[in-house]
C-alpha positions in Angstrom: 45.5 60.3 90.0 48.5 62.6 89.8 50.0 61.7 86.5 48.7 60.6 83.1 51.1 57.7 83.2 49.0 56.2 85.9 46.3 55.6 83.3 48.3 52.7 81.9 47.7 51.2 78.6 44.9 52.5 76.3 43.1 50.0 74.0 41.3 51.7 71.1 38.4 49.4 70.2 36.5 51.4 67.6 36.5 54.7 65.8 33.7 55.8 63.4 32.9 59.0 61.6 29.7 60.7 62.8 28.5 63.9 61.2 31.3 66.4 61.6 33.5 64.4 64.0 34.4 60.9 65.2 33.1 58.6 67.8 35.8 56.7 69.7 35.4 53.7 71.9 38.4 52.8 74.2 39.2 51.2 77.5 42.2 51.9 79.7 44.3 50.4 82.4 43.6 46.9 83.6 40.3 46.9 81.7 42.3 47.4 78.5 44.3 44.3 79.2 41.2 42.1 80.1 39.2 43.5 77.2 42.1 42.8 74.7 42.4 39.3 76.1 38.7 38.6 75.8 38.7 40.0 72.2 41.6 37.8 71.3 40.0 34.7 72.8 36.8 35.4 70.8 38.8 35.9 67.6 40.7 32.7 68.2 37.5 30.7 68.8 36.0 32.2 65.7 39.1 31.3 63.6 38.9 27.7 64.9 35.3 27.5 63.6 36.5 28.4 60.2 39.7 26.3 60.5 41.7 29.4 59.7 44.2 31.8 61.1 42.9 34.7 63.1 44.0 37.2 60.4 41.9 35.3 57.8 38.6 35.5 59.8 37.2 38.6 58.0 37.9 37.0 54.6 36.3 33.7 55.7 33.3 35.5 57.2 32.7 37.4 54.0 33.0 34.1 52.0 30.5 32.4 54.3 28.1 35.3 54.0 28.3 35.2 50.3 27.6 31.4 50.3 24.6 31.9 52.6 23.2 34.6 50.3 23.7 32.3 47.3 22.0 29.4 49.0 19.1 31.5 50.1 18.6 32.7 46.5 18.8 29.1 45.2 16.3 28.1 47.9 13.8 30.8 47.0 14.1 29.9 43.4 13.5 26.2 44.1 10.5 27.2 46.3 9.1 29.3 43.4 9.6 26.5 40.9 8.0 23.9 43.3 5.0 26.3 43.9 4.6 26.8 40.1 4.7 23.1 39.4 2.3 22.3 42.3 0.0 25.1 41.3 -0.1 23.8 37.7 -1.0 20.3 38.9 -3.7 21.4 41.3 -5.2 23.7 38.7 -5.3 20.8 36.2 -6.8 18.4 38.7 -9.5 20.8 39.9 -12.8 20.7 37.9 -14.4 24.0 36.8 -17.8 24.7 38.2 -20.0 27.6 37.2 -16.9 29.1 35.5 -14.8 29.0 38.6 -12.2 26.7 40.1 -12.1 26.1 43.8 -8.9 24.5 45.1 -9.1 22.9 48.5 -6.0 21.1 49.9 -4.4 20.3 53.2 -0.6 19.7 53.2 2.0 18.4 55.6 5.6 19.6 55.9 4.9 22.9 54.2 5.3 26.2 56.0 3.1 29.3 55.9 5.3 31.1 53.4 5.1 28.3 50.9 1.3 28.1 51.3 1.1 31.8 50.6 3.3 31.5 47.6 1.3 28.6 46.3 -2.0 30.4 46.8 -0.7 33.5 44.9 0.6 31.3 42.1 -2.8 29.5 41.8 -4.9 32.6 41.7 -2.8 34.0 38.9 -3.5 30.9 36.8 -6.9 32.2 35.9 -9.2 35.2 36.7 -11.6 32.8 38.5 -9.7 30.8 41.0 -10.2 30.5 44.7 -7.7 28.6 46.9 -8.3 27.3 50.4 -5.1 25.9 51.6 -3.8 24.6 55.0 -0.7 22.9 56.4 -0.6 20.6 59.4 3.2 21.0 60.0 5.6 22.3 60.9 3.2 24.9 62.3 -0.6 24.5 61.5 -1.7 27.4 59.3 -4.2 28.4 56.7 -4.1 30.6 53.6 -7.3 31.7 51.7 -6.9 33.5 48.4 -8.9 34.3 45.3 -8.2 35.9 41.9 -8.7 39.6 41.8 -12.3 40.6 41.1 -13.9 37.6 42.6 -16.9 38.3 44.9 -16.0 36.7 48.2 -14.2 38.1 51.2 -11.2 35.9 52.0 -10.3 37.9 55.1 -13.7 37.5 56.7 -13.9 33.8 55.8 -10.5 32.9 57.1 -11.1 34.8 60.4 -14.4 32.9 60.9 -12.6 29.6 60.2 -9.6 30.1 62.5 -11.7 31.3 65.3 -13.6 28.0 65.3 -10.2 26.3 65.7 -8.9 28.5 68.4 -6.6 30.4 66.2 -6.1 33.9 64.9 -5.7 35.5 61.4 -7.1 37.9 58.9 -6.2 39.7 55.7 -7.6 41.4 52.7 -10.6 40.6 50.5 -8.3 38.6 48.1 -5.7 37.1 50.5 -5.7 36.1 54.1 -3.6 33.9 56.4 -3.8 32.6 59.9 -2.5 30.1 62.4 -4.1 27.6 64.7 -2.7 25.8 67.8 -3.1 22.3 66.5 -3.8 20.5 63.2 -6.9 18.7 64.4 -9.9 19.6 62.4 -8.0 21.5 59.7 -9.2 19.4 56.8 -12.8 19.5 57.9 -12.6 23.3 58.5 -11.5 23.7 54.8 -14.4 21.6 53.6 -16.8 23.7 55.7 -15.3 26.9 54.3 -15.5 25.6 50.8 -19.2 24.8 51.2 -20.0 28.5 52.0 -18.5 29.4 48.6 -20.4 26.8 46.6 -23.5 28.2 44.9 
């Protein structure tokens, strides 16, 4: 290359401030043309998804992200309300024995996060609650929990239970969770675990 003019066009893609200077990303020559064309095509396709002009894409993207955050917040609030309602029902339905309540329940269509939320809500209802919960779908899982100060070891009990089912899991003395490869035997496993806690 004998002259700077031989470089051709320069396409500045990004510039950002770093410490005491700037980091610049650019391409030159034919690569600048092909990169600009590819970027434009990407922007055009994105605009089509939003049914908007290419110059409106940033605004539409921000709007969509705000809506997603709002929906997530509403979803979490709904999950908490559902867990609270279900916990209240389970707590009322479960008889008290020897001053404690032992809730044993298998669900379908509840994920691990909901089980954990439900277990935590249940064990806050009273200082003497133990919850052995499982879900058969979408992914078979178990959550064992007890109110703080109770004498059992949920982590050890859950680990012992899931190993029998070919799964894995563990946790603390008061809260443990795990997964198993298939739902077969989940309900029976909960009953067996509950029997070890019954005086």
